[in-house]
N, C-alpha and C positions, 0 to 999 in steps of 0.2 A: 564562565559564567553562565552566558544565556543562555549555554547548552545545556547545561546541567539543569536549566531551571527546569526550562523546558522540553527534557528530550521527552518525559508520557504520557506530553502534546504527539509530539513527533511520532512514537509507538500507535498511540491511538489511532492519527490521524493515516496512519501506513495502514493497519490493516483492517480501516475503513472503508482502501483504496483498493483492499482485496476482498474485500462483501459487497461493495457497490459493483468492481469488473466478475463476480462468481455472478451476483443477480442479475447481471447483463448478461451474462450465458446463458443462463438458464432461458431470457425469454430470446433471446438471439438479435438480439438489441446493438454488437461490438461482429465491428465488419475481420476479418480470419487473421489479418497480420495486427490490426491491436491486440486482440486477441493472445495470441501464441506469444506472444514481448509480456501483458502484463502476466497472464498463464508460470510464462519461466523468471518474470520474477518475481511472483508470488510461491511459488513451491521450491525456487535458491530459501529468500528467508526463511519460509514454519520448516524446511528442511535444515537451516543452519543454524534457527532457534528448538530445534527441538533437540539436536545433536547439543548443543551450547548449555542448554536447561539440567540435561541429562548425564552430558557426559566432563567434560574438565573448560569448564565457562572462567578463562581467562578475556583481562579485559583488551589488549592490545590487540586480540581478534576479531574487536569490534570494528575495528578500522575499516576494511570492505567491506562492511554489511551494511552501512553506516548511507553513502553514495546510493544504494538500493531502497533504503527503507524512507528516503528524501524523495525521489522519484515515483515513490507508493505514496509517497504524502500529499505529493503534489497531485498525482490524479484522482485521487479522493477530494479534493482539492476543487479541481477541477471540475468531477462528474458533480456535484455537489451542489457545484454551480451551474451549470446545466442545465440540470434538475431545477433550482429556482426560477432562472429567468425566463423556463419553459413556462414552466407554472404558472408566473406572475403575468405570462403575455398569451395562454391560451387562456380562452370563456372556460 
């Protein structure tokens, strides 16, 4: 029940993780290894979502993608928290 209620929040946080990673890549703030991992996660999620939005969306195929969404949501939260901490400590 709780996951059903918070599903859209997890999706929004996962896409925030994707957007923040792209922005940090463009600014040159990411190292090569995290960049590769985030790129792989992001491309997998985007590919999966575009195929299943256009193709044949079945809920049982959502199970393999949920851990990736949770990882990307955690990355988004970590990047936002890091930004907020740095902005408060920098004069």
